[in-house]
C-alpha positions, 0 to 999 in steps of 0.5 A, a space after each residue: 500500500 502507498 500513502 496518499 503523498 507517495 501516490 500523489 508523487 507517483 502520479 505527478 511524475 508519471 504525468 510529467 513524463 507523459 507530457 514533457 518526456 523528462 522527469 520533473 525536477 525536485 523543486 517541481 515535485 516539492 511545489 506540486 506536493 506543497 512540501 516545505 523542503 526537498 528532503 520530504 521528496 527524497 524520502 518519498 522517492 526512496 519509498 517508491 523505489 524500495 516498493 518497486 514503483 520507480 527506478 533511479 539511474 545511477 550517476 545521473 541527475 533527474 533520471 527517474 523511470 516509472 517501473 509500474 503503477 498501482 492498479 487504481 492509478 492505471 485505471 484512473 489514467 485510462 478513464 481520463 484518457 478515454 474520456 479525453 479521446 471521446 470528447 475529441 472525436 465526438 464531433 466528427 465521424 469515426 472512420 477507423 478504430 485507430 481514431 480511438 487510440 491515444 496519440 502516444 501510440 502513434 510515432 512520427 519520424 523526425 530529422 536529426 539535425 546533427 549535434 547540439 552542445 550542452 556545454 560550450 557552443 558548437 557550430 550551428 546545426 544545418 544538415 540532417 544526419 538521420 531520422 528518429 521515431 518520436 512518440 506522438 504525445 511529444 508532438 501533440 500540440 502541433 507545429 514543426 519539430 526536429 531532433 538533435 543529438 546532445 553533446 556535453 554535460 552542462 544540462 545533466 541536472 535537467 536529466 539531459 545527458 551526453 548522447 541523448 536525443 532531444 525533441 525541439 519544437 520550432 519557435 523564434 520566441 521563448 519565455 524565462 525558464 524555457 530550455 531552448 536551442 539558441 543560435 549565438 552570433 549566427 554561428 554557434 548553437 547551444 542548448 540552455 535555459 533562457 532568461 531575459 536580463 535587461 538588454 541581454 540574454 542569459 543562457 543558463 546551464 544545469 550544471 554548476 561546473 558551467 557559468 551562465 553566459 550573458 549575450 547581447 539580445 541582438 546576438 541571440 536567436 531562438 531556434 526552438 524549445 525543448 518538448 521531449 527527450 529520447 534515451 537509449 540504454 
């Protein structure tokens, strides 16, 4: 049996993974459960791991896998998903049974546009290296998307590791806190958190070994926003 807090946390992690493709941070979990400190989250995570519901990956920050869900949680999620699908399809004629499948079942191939630096910026990305199949739920909000292979470790505290494939939604705008592909001085591309700093842009790493880079706003162009992550083991 899980306590209410353990069940709430497991449900939150599962929903965050389904929505964004990466686990929530400890700060996000603390706020979602309205706890005063991250020590409470650590205790809940440990309890869920000991009971076999999640798995933490060694030597990787913010890397949590869902191993299983309680029957009650699986049932609630399936009911919510079916209701959402029914509402979406009720106004149109059903042509095939596949229309009732959740979007996460379907996959789409995206071009991998080379490698992106999660560290010191590298040359701008411009050529397709290969294609990769992406779960449909990562693309459910529409728009154009592409994928990049991560090089470096500056975003490890966001669960983004060297060799991961990140899914990027094309956009030229960003809000504070977005993880974006930033083109610096029309020649360097990097994956960082984006913040406005007056007339400049701060490109912030998620690794204390890297300093935040401050660049005049006219020298930074947003090329897309992170919406998902694919990892091979």
